[in-house]
N, C-alpha and C positions, 0 to 999 in steps of 0.2 A: 034162681040165679045160676048161671053157668060159670063153672070154674075154669080159669085160664090155664092152658097147659104150657109149661115152660119149654121152649124150643131145645131140641136134643143137641147137645154140643158134639161136633164131629171130633173124633180122636186126631190127635196131632199127626200120626202116621197115615191119616187118610185125608188130611187137609190139602186141598189142591195148591193153595199158595205155598205152604211149606215145602211141598214136593217139587214145585217149580223152582224154589230158591235152593233147595238141596241139589237138585240136578244141575243148575248153573254153577254152583260152587264146585261141584264134582268135575265139571268140564274144565273150569279155570284151574282147579288143583292138578288135573291130569296135564294140561297144557304147560303149567309152570314145572311140573316134574320133568316133562320131556325136554323143555328148554335147559333147566338145570343139568340134566344128564348130558345133553349135547355139549353144552359148555364145558362141563367137567371133562368129558371125553377129549374135546378139542384142546383143552389146557394141558391135560397129561400128555397127549401125543406130541404137542408142540415142545414141551418142556423136554421130553425124551430125545427129540431131534435137535434141541438147541435153538428153537425158533421162539423169539421173544413174543410175549402176548400183551405187553403193557402198551401204553400210548406215549412212551418216552421218545420215540422216534420223531415226534413233532417238533422237537428242539433241535434235531439234526440239520445240517445244511441240506437244502433242496438239491444242489448240484446240477441245476438245469435252468434255462431261461424260458420265459413265457413270451411268445410272439406278440408284439404289439404293446409290450408293458416294460417298464424300466426296472423291473425286479432283477436283482443280480443273482448270480449262481450261489453266493454266499448266504442268501436269505434262507430262513428256516423253512422246513416243510409246513409248519402252521401258516406262515405268510403265503406260501404258494397255494394252499387249499383255500385260503380266504379270497386270494385273486381268482381261483377257479370258480368259487362259489359266485362271485360278483359277475364274472363272465356268463355264468349260467343264468343269473337273474337278468342281465342285460339282453341276452338273446331271447329269453323268455318274454319279458315285458314288451320289447319291440315287436316280436313275432306275434303276441296276442293282439296288440293294437292294430298292426297291419292286416292281419288275417280277419279280424272283426270287420274292418272297413271293407276290405275287398270281398269277403263273403257276403255282407249285406248287400253290397252293389250287385254282385252276381246273382244273389237270390231274388232281388227285385227284378233284374233283367230277365230271369227265368219266366216271369209272369208278364213280360211286356207284350203289348199287342203288335209291336213291330216284329215282323217274321224274322228278319236277319238277326236282330238282337236276341230274340228268344232262342233261336237255334244256336247261335254262337255261344250263349250261356249254357245251353244244354250240352253241347259238345264238350265245352270246358269241364263241366262237372263229371259227365260220364266217362271222359277219358282220364282225368286226373285221379279220381277216386279208384280206378281199377288198375293203377300202377304202383308198385311198392315204393314206399318213401325213400329207401336207401338209393334207388336209381335216381331220384331228384337230387339228392345230396351229391352224387358223383357228377351228374349233369351240371349242376350249379358250380361245382368246383372246376371242372374241366372246360365245359362249353361256354359257359357265361363269363366266369372271371378270367380264365386264361385266354379265351378267345376273343372277347370284346375288348378288354382293357389292354393298352399298349405296354411294351416293355418299359422299365424304369428309365433307360437311356432316352426313350422317345415319349416320356410322359406328357400328358396334357397339363397345362398350367394356366387355366382360364383366369385372365386378369391378375395373374400373379398371386392369387389368393388361395388356390388349391392346387395340389399335385395329384394326379389320377393316373395309376399304373397298375400292372398286374401285381404289384406289392401292396396294394391297398389304396385308399383315399385318404389324403391328409388335407386338413383345413385349418383356419385360424383358431387359436384358443388363448384363453386367459393365462397370464403368468401370475403366480402367487401361490398361496397355501390352498391346497385342494380342500381341506377342512372347511375353510371359510366359504369356498364355493358351494359346498353342501349346505352350509348354514343359510347362505343367501338364497339357494334354491328352495329349501324348506320354508323359510319366511315368505318368499314369493308365492309358493303354493298355498300357504295359509291366507295371504292377502287375496289371492284369486278366489278361494272358497268364500272368504268373508264378504268380498264386494259382489260376488255373484248372488250369494244368498240375500244380500241388502237389495239388489236390483229386482229379485224375484218378489221379495216383501213389498217393494214400491209398486211393482206391476200389479200385484194382487189389491192393493189398496186404490190405486188410480185408474187401472185399466191400461196405462201406457205400456208399449213394448218393453220387455225386460231387457233384451240384448245382454244377458247375463255373461255369455261367452266372451263378447267384445269388451265389456268392462272389466271382467276378470282377467282377460289377457292383457289389458292395458295396465292394470294394477300389478301384474306379475313383472311386466317389462320395467315399469317405474322402479320396482324394488330392486330388480337386478342392475339397472343402470346406475341408481343412486348407491347401492352397496358396492359396485364396481369402482365408481369414482371415489367414494369415501375411503376404501381400503387401498387405493393406489395401485390397483391391478394394471397391468399392461397387456398387450396383445402380441403374440409371436406367430409369425407367418411360416408356413412350410417351404421347404426348398429341396431340391434334389442334391444329395451329397453322395456321389459315387454310385453305388448299387442300392441305395435306399433313400428315403426322405428323412430330413431332419427338421425339427421345429414343429410347432402346431400340435394338433391332435391327429392321430392316425387310426383308421379303422382297418384292421387286417382283412385281407381277401377271403380267409376261411369263414369270417363272420358273414360276409355277403353270401357266400355259398350256402351255408346252413340256414341263413335267413331266408334267402330264395326259396330253399326247398320246404321249409316249414310253413311259410306264408301261403305259397302256391298249393300245397297239398292240404293243409287245414282249412283254407278258405273254401275248397270244394265241398267239404263236409258242412261248414257253416252255412254255406249257400243253400243247401238242401234244407237244413233246419229253419232258415229264415223264410224260405219259400212255403214250407208246410205250415209255419206259424202265421204267415200272412193269410193263407187260404183258411186257416182255422177262425180267423176274425169274422164275425157275422157279416153277411153281405148287406145287411141293413145299415151298418156303420158307414160303409162307402156310399150308399144311396143317400143317407142323410147329409153327408158331406156334399154330395152333388146338388142337394137340394138347397144348401147354403151358398151355392155359386163358387165353391172352392175350386182352384185349378187341380190338375192331376198331381202336381208336386205337393201342393198344400194338403191335398187328401191323403196322400201317402205319408207325409212327414208329420202332420199334426193329428191324424186320426187313426190310421191303419197301423203304421209302425210302432208307436207307443203301446198299442194293444198287443201287437205281435210279439214284441220284446218280452212282454210279460210271460207269453207262452214259451219263448225260446230260451230263456235264462237257464234253466236246469240242463237241458242238453248241450247248450253252448259251453257251460261251465265244464262239463265232461271233455269237450274238445280242447279246453284250455289246459286241462290236466294232461291230455294226451300230448299236447304240444310241448308241455314242460318236460315230460319224460322223453319225448322224441329228440329233445334237443341233445341228448347223450350221443346221438349219431354223428354229431360234429367231431367227436374224437377220431372218427375215421378219416377225416380230411385235415387234421391238424388244428382244429379249434380247441384252444385250451380252456375248456369248461372243467367242472369238478370232476367228471369222469376221467379225462385224459390226464389231469394233473395227478389223479390217484393211480392211474395206470403207470405213469411215469415214475411216480414216487416208489411204487412197489418194484418197478423194473430197476431201480437204483438201490434196492436192498431193504426197504422198509417192510415190516410184516404185512402180509396180504389181509388177513382177516380184520385186524383193528383199522386198517386204512379204509377197506371197503365198508366197514361198519359205519365209518364216518360219512362216507358217501351215501350209504342207504339212509342213515338218519336225515341227512340234508335234503334228499328227494322227499322223504316222508313228511318233513316239516313244511317244505314248500308246497306240497300237495295239500296238506291239512289247512294251511293258511289260505291258500286259493279257494278252497271249498268253503272256508268260513265266509270269505268275502262274497262268494257266490250266493250262499244261503242268506247272508244279510241282504244283499240286493234283491233276492227273491222274495223275502219277507216284506220289504219295503214297498214293492210294487204289487204285492198280492192284493186280490179284491177282498175287501172286509164286508162280510155278510152279516146282516142284522138278526 
C-alpha cells in the first residue's frame, strides 16, 4: 500500500495570490499618498495667499444671467451650476440621438449600390473626419446661425406659431408648473414602455404585427393630453418684443451651433462603425433574407441591422462619450453648459479649484452613467452560447 504524500504548502511570501494583492495594495497606497500630499500642498498654499478652499461659494449670488433662461443675477452659484448641468445634458442627449440616426443613414449609404449615393457618403465621411471639431463649432456659429437666420427685426413667423431669427427659435409652450410637466413626461414615458412591451408580448403569442412604437407613442400622447387638460395648463405663443422674442419656449442660437457641430462630426465616425459592423455580418444572413423574398429595406431593417448593432454598440458607446466631453466646446461660442458656467463663476471671484472640481465630477458622473447604459445594452443583445 502506497503512502500518500501531503502537498507542500507554499510559504506566504512566495504565494502568487498574496504577492498580487500586496502589489495592488501598494499601488493604491502610493496613489492615495500622492493625492493627499497634493491636496495638502494646495490647501497650504491657498491659505497662505488668502484663497478659500471650501465650497461655501455655492451660496453666493451668481451675478450673471444665462442666455435662454429666466435665471436672475441674484440666483445662487449652485442654481447656475445646476442650470449649466441641465444644458450639458440637453445638448448631449439631443446630439447622441441625432448623431446616431444620421450616422446610421450615412453608414448604410456607404454600402449602397447606387454610385452617387455611395460616393457622396464616402466624401462626407472622409472630409468631416479629417477636420478639427472646433472649426465646425465656429462654422456653425458664424456661417449657419448668423448667416441663415434673419435678424430679429425681420424674423420669420410661420403661421404666427414660431419666431425664427438669429436670436434663436421660439415656439409654443405650456404655461404652468415646470415640475408637473416633468411628472407628466415621466408618466408618459412609463406608459410608452408598458404599452410597447404589451404589444410585443401580444405579437409573440399571436404572430400579429407588434407596431410597438406606434402604440407606445399613442399612449404617450394620450397621457400628455389628459395631464395637460386635467391640470389646466395653457399655451403661450412667442412674439417679437423689440430686439428679442417673448413668450413660448426659446432655443438659443448657440445651442444650434454646437448641436450642428457635434452631430455632423460625430455622425461621420458612427457611420464608419456602422459600415464596418454591417460588413461583419455573415453574408449568408443577407442571402437567407433574399431567399425569403424580403425587399432590400426589409433585409436591411429586420435581418442585417439588428445583428450589426450588436457589433457596433461598444465602439458607438465610445463616440457617445466623446460627444458628451466635446460638448464643452460650446463654451467658446457662448453656450452656457457646465463648463462656461464654471468659467464665468471663477471669473466673478469664486475659487477655481473647488469650482472646477465640481465640473470634473459632473463629467465623470455623466460618462460613468453613459458607460453603464451602454454596457447594459451590450449585455442584453449579446449572443448566449450553450
